[in-house]
C-alpha positions as CSV (number, residue, x, y, z in Angstrom):
1,X,15.3,-7.5,46.5
2,X,15.8,-8.6,42.9
3,X,12.1,-9.0,42.4
4,X,11.5,-5.5,43.9
5,X,14.1,-4.0,41.5
6,X,12.4,-5.9,38.6
7,X,9.0,-4.5,39.6
8,X,10.5,-1.0,39.9
9,X,12.1,-1.4,36.4
10,X,8.8,-2.4,34.8
11,X,6.9,0.3,36.7
12,X,9.3,2.9,35.2
13,X,8.9,1.4,31.7
14,X,5.1,1.5,32.1
15,X,5.2,5.1,33.2
16,X,7.5,6.0,30.2
17,X,5.2,4.2,27.8
18,X,2.1,6.0,29.3
19,X,3.9,9.3,29.0
20,X,4.9,8.6,25.4
21,X,1.3,7.6,24.6
22,X,0.0,10.8,26.1
23,X,2.5,12.8,24.0
24,X,1.4,10.9,20.9
25,X,-2.2,11.6,21.7
26,X,-1.5,15.3,21.8
27,X,0.4,15.2,18.5
28,X,-2.0,14.3,15.6
29,X,0.9,14.3,13.1
30,X,2.8,11.6,15.0
31,X,-0.4,9.6,15.3
32,X,-1.1,10.0,11.5
33,X,2.5,9.1,10.7
34,X,2.2,5.9,12.8
35,X,-1.1,5.1,11.2
36,X,0.3,5.6,7.7
37,X,3.3,3.3,8.4
38,X,1.0,0.6,9.7
39,X,-1.3,1.0,6.7
40,X,1.6,0.9,4.3
41,X,2.8,-2.3,6.0
42,X,-0.7,-3.9,5.8
43,X,-1.0,-2.8,2.1
44,X,2.4,-4.4,1.3
45,X,1.3,-7.7,2.9
46,X,-2.1,-7.5,1.1
47,X,-0.2,-7.0,-2.2
48,X,1.8,-10.2,-1.5
49,X,-1.5,-12.0,-0.8
50,X,-3.0,-10.6,-4.0
51,X,0.1,-11.8,-6.0
52,X,-0.2,-15.2,-4.4
53,X,-3.9,-15.3,-5.3
54,X,-3.0,-14.5,-8.9
55,X,-0.4,-17.3,-9.0
56,X,-3.0,-19.8,-7.6
57,X,-5.4,-18.7,-10.3
58,X,-2.8,-19.4,-12.9
59,X,-2.1,-22.8,-11.4
60,X,-5.8,-23.6,-11.6
61,X,-5.9,-22.5,-15.2
62,X,-2.9,-24.7,-15.9
63,X,-4.6,-27.7,-14.3
64,X,-7.7,-27.0,-16.4
65,X,-5.6,-26.9,-19.6
66,X,-4.1,-30.3,-18.7
67,X,-7.5,-31.7,-17.7
68,X,-9.1,-30.6,-21.0
69,X,-6.2,-32.1,-22.9
70,X,-6.5,-35.5,-21.1
71,X,-10.3,-35.4,-21.4
72,X,-10.1,-35.0,-25.2
73,X,-7.5,-37.8,-25.3
74,X,-9.7,-40.1,-23.2
75,X,-12.8,-39.3,-25.2
76,X,-11.0,-40.3,-28.4
77,X,-9.7,-43.5,-26.8
78,X,-13.3,-44.2,-25.6
79,X,-14.5,-43.9,-29.2
80,X,-11.8,-46.4,-30.3
81,X,-12.6,-48.8,-27.5
82,X,-16.3,-48.7,-28.3
83,X,-15.4,-50.1,-31.7
84,X,-14.0,-53.2,-30.0
85,X,-15.6,-56.0,-28.0
86,X,-13.3,-55.3,-24.9
87,X,-15.8,-54.4,-22.2
88,X,-13.1,-53.8,-19.6
89,X,-11.2,-51.4,-21.9
90,X,-14.5,-49.6,-22.6
91,X,-15.3,-49.3,-18.9
92,X,-11.9,-48.0,-18.1
93,X,-12.1,-45.4,-20.8
94,X,-15.6,-44.4,-19.7
95,X,-14.4,-44.0,-16.1
96,X,-11.5,-41.9,-17.3
97,X,-13.8,-39.7,-19.3
98,X,-16.2,-39.3,-16.3
99,X,-13.3,-38.5,-14.0
100,X,-11.8,-35.8,-16.2
101,X,-15.2,-34.4,-17.0
102,X,-15.9,-34.0,-13.3
103,X,-12.5,-32.5,-12.7
104,X,-13.0,-30.1,-15.6
105,X,-16.3,-28.9,-14.1
106,X,-14.8,-28.5,-10.6
107,X,-11.8,-26.5,-12.1
108,X,-14.1,-24.3,-14.1
109,X,-16.2,-23.6,-10.9
110,X,-13.0,-22.9,-8.9
111,X,-11.5,-20.6,-11.6
112,X,-14.7,-18.7,-11.9
113,X,-14.7,-18.2,-8.1
114,X,-11.0,-17.4,-8.1
115,X,-11.5,-14.7,-10.8
116,X,-14.3,-13.0,-8.8
117,X,-12.2,-13.2,-5.6
118,X,-9.1,-11.9,-7.3
119,X,-10.9,-8.9,-8.8
120,X,-12.6,-8.2,-5.5
121,X,-9.2,-8.3,-3.7
122,X,-7.7,-6.2,-6.4
123,X,-10.3,-3.5,-6.0
124,X,-9.9,-3.5,-2.3
125,X,-6.1,-3.3,-2.8
126,X,-6.4,-0.3,-5.1
127,X,-8.8,1.3,-2.5
128,X,-6.2,0.8,0.2
129,X,-3.5,2.4,-1.9
130,X,-5.8,5.4,-2.6
131,X,-6.6,5.6,1.1
132,X,-2.9,5.8,1.9
133,X,-2.3,8.5,-0.7
134,X,-5.2,10.5,0.7
135,X,-3.7,10.1,4.2
136,X,-0.3,11.4,2.9
137,X,-2.1,14.4,1.5
138,X,-3.7,14.9,4.8
139,X,-0.3,14.5,6.4
140,X,1.1,17.3,4.3
141,X,-1.8,19.5,5.1
142,X,-1.3,18.9,8.9
143,X,2.4,19.5,8.6
144,X,1.7,22.8,6.7
145,X,-0.7,23.9,9.5
146,X,1.7,22.9,12.2
147,X,4.5,24.9,10.4
148,X,2.2,27.9,10.2
149,X,1.4,27.6,13.9
150,X,5.1,27.4,14.8
151,X,6.0,30.3,12.5
152,X,3.2,32.4,14.1
153,X,4.3,31.5,17.5
154,X,7.9,32.5,16.8
155,X,6.8,35.8,15.2
156,X,4.4,36.5,18.1
157,X,7.3,36.0,20.5
158,X,9.3,38.6,18.6
159,X,6.4,41.0,18.3
160,X,5.3,40.9,21.9
161,X,5.1,44.2,23.8
162,X,8.3,43.6,25.7
163,X,10.3,42.9,22.6
164,X,8.8,45.9,20.8
165,X,9.8,48.1,23.8
166,X,13.3,46.6,23.6
167,X,13.4,47.4,19.9
168,X,12.3,50.9,20.6
169,X,15.0,51.3,23.2
170,X,17.6,50.0,20.8
171,X,16.3,52.3,18.1
172,X,16.5,55.3,20.4
173,X,20.0,54.3,21.4
174,X,21.1,54.0,17.8
175,X,19.5,57.4,17.0
176,X,21.4,59.0,20.0
177,X,24.6,57.4,18.9
178,X,24.1,58.6,15.3
179,X,23.5,62.1,16.5
180,X,26.5,62.0,18.7
181,X,28.7,60.8,15.8
182,X,27.3,63.5,13.5
183,X,27.9,66.1,16.2
184,X,31.5,65.0,16.6
185,X,31.9,65.0,12.9
186,X,30.6,68.6,12.7
187,X,32.9,69.7,15.5
188,X,35.9,68.1,13.8
189,X,35.0,69.7,10.5
190,X,34.6,73.2,12.1
191,X,38.0,72.8,13.9
192,X,39.6,71.9,10.6
193,X,38.1,74.9,8.9
194,X,39.2,77.2,11.7
195,X,42.7,75.8,11.6
196,X,42.8,76.4,7.9
197,X,41.7,80.0,8.4
198,X,44.5,80.5,11.0
199,X,47.0,79.1,8.5
200,X,45.8,81.4,5.8
201,X,45.9,84.3,8.1
202,X,49.5,83.6,9.1
203,X,50.5,83.4,5.4
204,X,48.9,86.8,4.8
205,X,50.7,88.4,7.7
206,X,54.0,86.9,6.6
207,X,53.5,88.2,3.1
208,X,53.2,91.8,4.5
């Protein structure tokens, strides 16, 4: 029974995900929003890798500076050793010069490759950022179009034949009501004038 409920639960979840996916497929703005979020996340990660690559390049340059310094030191020591008869000392100094020279060449090669790789990554990184900006412009364009569609839909609902007829009926009702009010006003005005005439007539008769 438990397994059956679990399967039923996963089946409902799968149906909901499928329904959500279909809704997303029908809404290009949601798809674009999701794509932009993913692209921004990837760009952020790429930026971190680019910064790391720059740091590694600096470390290689630091190693090169130390190597060059030690090479110059060992070369000077080799020159001093060659002025002596100590073969072992000369051999040691020569081995050191060879080792530092080899390391220097390896570091120069690595730094040259690191520079090319860094600039290539940097260009791609800038391209990614421009791509995201272009997508955001496209996003605004789509949002504008969607807004226009929604606005037109709302206006069309108001301007349909039935609604127009309702507006006409309401307008006619207001006109009739206005005429009725005006008529009642006129009647009231006439009654007031007649009452005034009656009053004036009574005053004249009394004066006689």
